[in-house]
N, C-alpha and C positions, 0 to 999 in steps of 0.2 A: 341314450347315455344312462348307464347303470349308476346306482348310488355309490358304488365303490369307485368308479371312474370320476364321478363328480367330487368325491372326497379327496381323491389323489390330486385333482387339478386345483382344488380350493385350498389345500393344505399350505402351500407356500404363501398364499395371500393371508391366511390366518396368522401365520408367524410374523408377517410384515406389518399387519394391521396395528399392533401396539406401538411399534417403533414409529409408524406413520402418524399416529395420534400424538405421540410425544413431540415429534418434530413440528407438527402443526401448532400445538399449544405453545411450544417454546419459541417459534419463529413467526408464525402468521399472526397469532394473537397480539404480541407487542406491536407489530407493524400496524394492524388495524386500530388498536387502541391509541397509538400515537397519532395516526391520521385523524381519528375522531377528536382527540384532545387539541389538535392544531386548529380546530374550528371554534375553540372556546378561549375566553380570557380567564385564566385561573392562576392566582398567585400562590406560591408555596406557603407564605406566611398566613394566608387565609384559607388553609386547606379544608377547614370545616364549613366554609361558605360555598354554596352551590356555584359552579362555574357559570359565567355569563356567555351566552352564545354570541359569537361575532361573525360567523360565516367565514368568508374569505378575508376578513379584516386583518388577521395576522399576516397573511401573505401580501396583502396590499401595503401594509406598514413596512414589511421587509423590502419590497421592491422600490419603495420611496426612500429607503435609508441608504445614505452614502456608505455607512459602515458595512452593509451587506455586500455591496459590490467590491469593497476593499477585501473582505473575507474571501469572496470568490476569486479575486485576482491572486491573492497570496496563496490560496489553496491550489490553484491551477499551476502557478509558477513552481511551487514546491513539488507537486505531484509529477508534473511532466519532467522537471529537471532530474529528480531522483530516479525516475523510471528509465529515462534515456541514458543517464550516466551509469546506472547499475547494469543495464543490458549491455552497453558498450564495453565497460570494464570486465564484466563477467564473461562476455564472449571472447575478449582478448585473452584473458587468463585461461579459459577453457581451451582455446586454440594452442596456447603455449604448453599446456600440460596434458593434452589429449594422448600423447605418446607415452608409453611406459618408460619410466626412468627411476633411478635409484632415489629412495626417500620420498617418493610421491605419496604413498599412503600416510606417512607421518605429516607431510605438508598439508594434505587434505584435512587431517584431524585438527591441526592447529588452525587452519584457515576457517573452519566452520565454527570455531568457538564463539565469535560474536553473535551468531544466531541463537546460541543457547543462553546468552546473558539476558536477564529480565530487563524489559524496557526501563523500569525505574532505575536500575543500576546503570544502564547505558546513559540515561539522562544525568545522573549524579556524576559519573566519571567524566563525561564530556564537559559538564559545567565546571568541574575542578580544573580540567585541562585548559579551559578558556579563561580561567580566573585571572584578572589583570594584575594581581599582586604576587601570587605564587604558582600560577599555572605553568605547566610544562611548555606550552606553545610559546608563550611570551618569553620564557627563559631561553628557549632555543633561538628565538628571533634575536634576543639580546646578545647571545654568543656570536651571531652573524652580524651584529652591529645594526640591526633593524629595530626601529622604535616599537615599543610595546603598544598594543591596541586594546580597546575596550570591546572585545568581540561580541558580547551579548548585550551591550548597552548602546551601541551605535546602530541606528535603524538600517543603514546600508550594509552592515556586516552581520547582523543577527540572523537573517534568513539564510545566507550562505553558510553560516556556522552550523545551523541545525540540519541543513542539507548534507553537509559533510558527515555529520554524525549518523544520519540515516543511511548514506552510501556505505559507510564503514560497517554498519550492522547487517545490511541486507544484500550486499554484493555477493557474499559467499553463497547465499541461497540461490541466486541467479546462476552463479558459477557451477554449482553442483547439477542443476537441471540441464544447463547447456552442455556440460561435459558429458553427461549421460547420453544426451542426444547425439553429440559428435561421435562418441564411441559406438553408436548404433548405426552409423552410416555404412551401407554395404561396401565391403572391401573391393568387390568386383567392379563397382562403378569407378572407384578411384584407380584401380589397376587399368581399366579400359582407358581412362583419361591419360594415364602415364604412357600407355602404348601409342595413343594418338599424338603424343608429344606435348601435352599441356604442362604448364609449370604449376607451382604451388598456389599462386594467387588465382589462376584460372580454375583449378580444381575447387578452390574455396568459393569462388563467386558462382560457378556454374553447377557445382555438385553439392558441396557441404551445406551452403546457406539455403538453397532450395529444399533440401531434404529436411532440415530442421526448422524451416520457416514457420510451420504450424506451432512447433514447440516454443519458438521465440515469441509468437503472438500470445500463446497461453501464459507464458511466463510474464510477459508485459501486462496482461490482464490481471494476473494475481498481484503484481506489484502496484498497479494503478489502484486497484480496489483497496489494498492495504494502506497505501499512501494517503488515499482520501480519508481513511479512518484514523490516521495517525493522530495521537493525542498525548500519550504519556510522556514521551521524550520531550516534546515541545513544552508540555505543562511543567516539567521539572526544570528545564533549561531557561525558559523565558516567560512562561505563562502568557504567551501571546504578545509580549512587549519586545522592545520599547514602543509605546503607542500601540498601533495595530500592525506593526511591521511583520510579525510572525503569527498573527491570530488566524489560524486555520478555521474552517467551518466547524470542525469538531470542538475546538476550544471555544468558539462563539456559542455553540449549543450549551456547553457546560456553564459558561459565564451567564448566559441568559437565564438558564434554569435555576442555578444555585446561588448566584450573586444578585442578579436583578430579580430573581424569584418569579419569573414569568414563564410558567410551564407551557402555556398555549403557544407563545411565540417561539420558545425553544423547540417545541414539537414541530412547528412549521419549518424551522431551520433544518431539523433532522429529516423531515419528509423530503425537502429539497435536496439534501445530501444523498438520501436514499435513491431519489430519482436520477441524480447525476451518475451514481455508481451503477444503477440498473442500465442506463443508456450506454455507458462505457462497456459494460459486460456484454450486452446484446451486440454492440458493434464488433467487438473482438471475436465473439462467438461466431457470428455469421461470416466474418472475414476469414477466420481460421478454417471454418467449414468449407468455404469456397476454395481456399488454397489446398485443402486435403483432397477435395474432389479433382482439382486440376492435376 
C-alpha cells in the first residue's frame, strides 16, 4: 500500500477523530466520574474536605431504604404508563390521519406544538390548569356539576396528573414517527391484500403492524429512555410530592444531591438509573434487530 492510498484511507478517520474525542469527554468522562464518586461519602457543604471512601456502602444504604423502592415503583409506573399510552394514542391518530385529507398539513403543524414548548413552560401551564382555586380543569368540572379536586395535593391523583401532562406533550412525537412509518408501507402489499379479500382490520394486523413493528419498538425505546430521565415537568408541578407519590428517580437524585447534599449517594442513585436505562435500551435494540431480520 502506497503512502497516497494510506492517506486516502485514513483521511475520514482523521476528520472523525476530533468529534470522537469531544463525545468521549462529554459523555464517557461524566459517567466514569459519577461511578467513582458513588463509592465515596462526600457532602456538598464539605466540598473542601476530602471524600471518605465507602466502597459499596452507598449502594447498600439504598437497597436497605424503603424510599428507594418507592422511587423505583413510582418511576416504573410513570414510565410504563406514559409509554404505553403514547404509543397507543399516537398509533390510533396516525391510522386515522395516514390518508391524505384536506387541512392535514395544518392539523399536523398545530398538533406538534406541544413538542416545541419548553418543559418548564409545560410544567407551569399544567400546574395552573390543575390549580384548585382558579384552574381551568376544576372550572370545567364545576360547569358539569362535578366537585373540584386537589389534583396535585392528593397522593392518588398527583401521579395520574403528571402522567396526563406528559402524554399531552409527547404523544405528537410518537404520532409523527408512526405516521411516517405507515406512509412508508408498500402499496403493493395492501393492494395484494385487497385482491385476496381482506378487510381493513386484517390489513392492519397482518400487513401494517408487522411492517412498522421495528419502528414501534424504536419509538417505545426513545420514550422509555426519555421518561426515565423526566424531571423538569415533575419538579415544577409537584417536586415529587405530596409525600413520595410522584418522586421519580431523577427527582430523588436531585434532592439527595442538592437538598440532603450527599453527592456520593446521589451518584449511586444516578448510576442505578443509568443501568436501568442501559438494560431497557439493550432489550429494545436486540428485540427490534430480531424483528428486522425476521
